[in-house]
Each structure stands twice: as structure tokens, then as C-alpha cells.
N, C-alpha and C positions, 0 to 999 in steps of 0.2 A: 453424605452421597457420593458413590464413586464419580470417579472420572471416566467419560466413555467416547469423548472428543476433544478434537482440537481444532480451533475454528482462528487461520491464520492472515494476518494482514500480509499483502505484498513486500511492497517497497518500504525496506529498512528493517523488513520482519525477516522476507526468505530472503530479502536480497539488500547487500548494505547500499544503502542509500545514497550516500556522497560520490563511492565509486563509480555504479550506474547513471546517474542522471544529471551527471556534468554535461556527460558527452550530447543526452537528449537536448538540454538548454542552448548548448551551441548549436546544433544542428536544427533546431525548429525556429529560434530565434533568428538564423542567419537567413533561414527559406523564407519567413514571414517578414523579414526587414529587407527583405529582395538583395540580401549580398551586400548591404551596408554595414560595416559594422559599427559604427559609431551609432547608426539607427537601431542597429542589435543590441549595443549595450543598453541603450535607453528603454526600449522594451523591457529588456531585464530587469530592469531597477524598478519597473512596474509590478513586477512579479517575484522579486525579493530573487534577485538571480545577477551575481558579480559575472559579467560574461567574461572579462578580461581573463580573472581568478577562476573560472569554473565552477563557482562556489553559489552555494544557498545561505540566504540570512536563515534562521532559528523561525523566523513566523513568515516565512513565504509561501505563497499558497499551495506553490505546487505540492509540497509536502503531505499534506491533508486534503487540498481541496480536489473537487473534480474537473475534466476538462474542459467541463461549464462555466465554472467559477473562473478557471484561467483564461479562459477566451474574454468569458465578460469584465474579466480586470484589464484587458488588453483593447478593449472594442473603442476604446474614446481614444485612442491613436492608430486605430484602423479603422477608419470608416468605410474604405472601399472592401472591408471585409463583413462578411455576413457570419453572424453567432455561429449557425451550423457548420458552414464551412473551414471555420476556424477549430471548431470540435474536431471536425474529419482528420483535420491538419496534423493536431493532436495527438491524435489517435493513429496517425501513420509515423508519426515520426518516434513517439511512445513504443509502439511495435520493434522500430529498429532498434533500439536502445540496447547495448550489450549489455546483459545482467551478470552481476560478479555475486555469486552466492554469500550470504552470510557465514554459512558452513557448507560443509558438502553434502547436498540437498537428499541425493537419491537414498544414500544410506543411513540416513538419519529419519530419512520420511516411512523406508521399508521396514526400522526397526518401530516406529511409533504403531504402524499396520500393523506389526509384527504383535503387539500386545493388546492389541483389538479394538483398537481407537479410531473411530471414523474420522476423516482429516478433509479438512475444506479452507476456502479461502473467500474474504470477503474483503474487496478492495474498493478504492473512490477512482481508482482507473478504471477504464471501460474493459467489460468481459473480452472482446476479442483480443485486445492488447495484452491481458493478462493470460489469456491462454497460449497467444504467440510467447511470451517471455518464460511462462512455465514449460511449453515446448521445447524452447531452445536450449535448455540444459536438460530435458528428460525426463522431466518429473510431472508432466499437466496428467497422466493417468494413474499418478500415486492418489490424486485427489479425488472425493466424494462427492463433490460440491465446488464451485465455482462461480462466483456472482461479484459484478461490477457495478458501477453506478446507475447502468444503464439494463442492469438484467430484469428490473421492474418490481424489485423490492426497495428501492432509495438508497441512499446514500449515507454514509457515518458524518457525525455522531447519532444520526438516527439510529436507533435499532433492529430496522428492518429485514437485513441482510443476516444478524443472527438469528432474528426468531422464525426467518424464511429457513435455516440450515437446521436449526431446532425442531423444526414442523417436518422436514423432509425425513428426518429420521425417528419421530415419534418420541422425542427425547424432551426432558425437564431439562429449559434452558441452564439448571445449577449441574447439570450433570456437565456441560460443556465448558470448556478454557477459551476466552479469548486472549489469542495472542496477538501484542500489536509493538509498536514503537512511538507513538502519539497519543496526545490525551483524548483525539478524535476516536480511538480504539479502545481505549480504558472508561470514555466515558460512553459509547454504543454498546459496550460487554455489559455495563453495568445495569444500564437501561434496560438490557434483555432480562436481568439477572443471572449473569454467566458470572465465572471466576474470572479475576483479567490478572493474565500475566503480562509486564511490559518487559519490552529489550532494548539494547544501548545500540543499535547498530543504525538508527536513521540517528536524525541532528540533535531531539532532545533530551535534557538531560536529567537523569536517576532526581532531582528535587524537584521538577515537573513532574514528572508521570510517579511519583511514589504515593500523591494522595489520592490518586484513582485506582492504583493497583494494589492487587492482594501480593504483590512481591515482582520485585523487578532484577532481572538476569542480565546476564552480560549481551547474550546472546540465544538464541532458540535452542542451542546443543545442552546447554545449563537445564534444560526441562526435564533430560534424562533423571540428573540427581534429585530435582524437584519432586518428580513422580515420584520417585523411590524413597523421599521422606515423608 
């Protein structure tokens, strides 16, 4: 069956995870910790983030979790905050995070569109921050579909976002490639019946992704040659 669409995860796939999200971790934790660096570091440890080094553990909830799940992990130490308040704060700080492109996106996406492919984004980030991130590098209008955990289709590793994308364009899911950097992405794609392509611009390693992916590529730029083959 021919490939007619590419559905991308955002963080770690379109954008280099480590280069982008260290700044978010520091700004959010400093804010929620009331400016106390020691408290910010303690809260960071709860979500797998080394505040001093600006680095995430490979099992950090921030990598594939939703803002709601991040908030739930922190609430035991933040009894003065409501869950919805924390989620809103995470979304605000996320939207401000500077985005480092995994490859020059505008040219790559134009090339994929030129091949007649539909393009989408399925992220466990909120939809509004996702649109802000894509807009900040001038590529939001290159996607035919953008869904976040709060769009109404659920979150990964569930297949809801994937199936909604396929339904929007009346495609068999087998015609769609799910591209992502985490096992959540791969499991969601497979649950939807899509082809799964893993990339190594997140924190997961080849051996973690390979059992759940049809192919593992260094970054999304290698999709060109993969499609040609």
C-alpha cells in the first residue's frame, strides 16, 4: 500500500529534545519553586530533570508525558497549587521554550508536501503550545492537522490522535507513517495500524526503539531516502 501521509511527533522529532527542553525545565521549575534554586532542583528530581545540568533522565515523564501527568507528579510537593493551575503554568512556559529544529524544517516539509503527502503533528504537549512552537519557526501552516493531548483525541500511547488524522483525510491508517522519538510514539502508531519510523533526536536509544519501529533513522531528514527506497 502506498504511503500518502506523514504524522510527526513534535518534541524530539521535529525539534531536538535536549536542546529545546532544558530551558523549559529551568524556567518552569524556577517559577513553580518560587525562585528557590534548591527547591527547583528538588522538584526537578521528581520529574527526572537535573536542574544544575539542564538534562533529563531517559525515563523522565517530561519526555512522553502530558502536562497533566507532569502536574500530577509534582502535586505531592505543591499542595498550594491546583492541578489545573499547574497545567496552565506548564503550557505557558512550554509555549515560551525556544525551539531548536532537528533539521531545517521549512524546506523539508515543503519537499514532503511537494510529493503529495498530507502532513500532521500528534503530540502529548498541549495544542496551543504546539501551534506556538511550530509558528515560532514559520512552519505551522505547512501541516494539515495538529493535535495535542487536549484536542479531544486522547494522548499517546493511545491511538486516538493517529486514528483521527487518518479519518480526517479518509485514509487507511496503513497509508500513514507515524514518525516519533519515543516508545509512546511507536506504540501509538502500531496500535493504529500505521507504519512506524523512529528517529534518534530525542533521548531514547536505537535499541529501545527498534523493537517497536519498522525502521530507525538518525533524524527526519533521512525520510527522503527511506521513502525513495
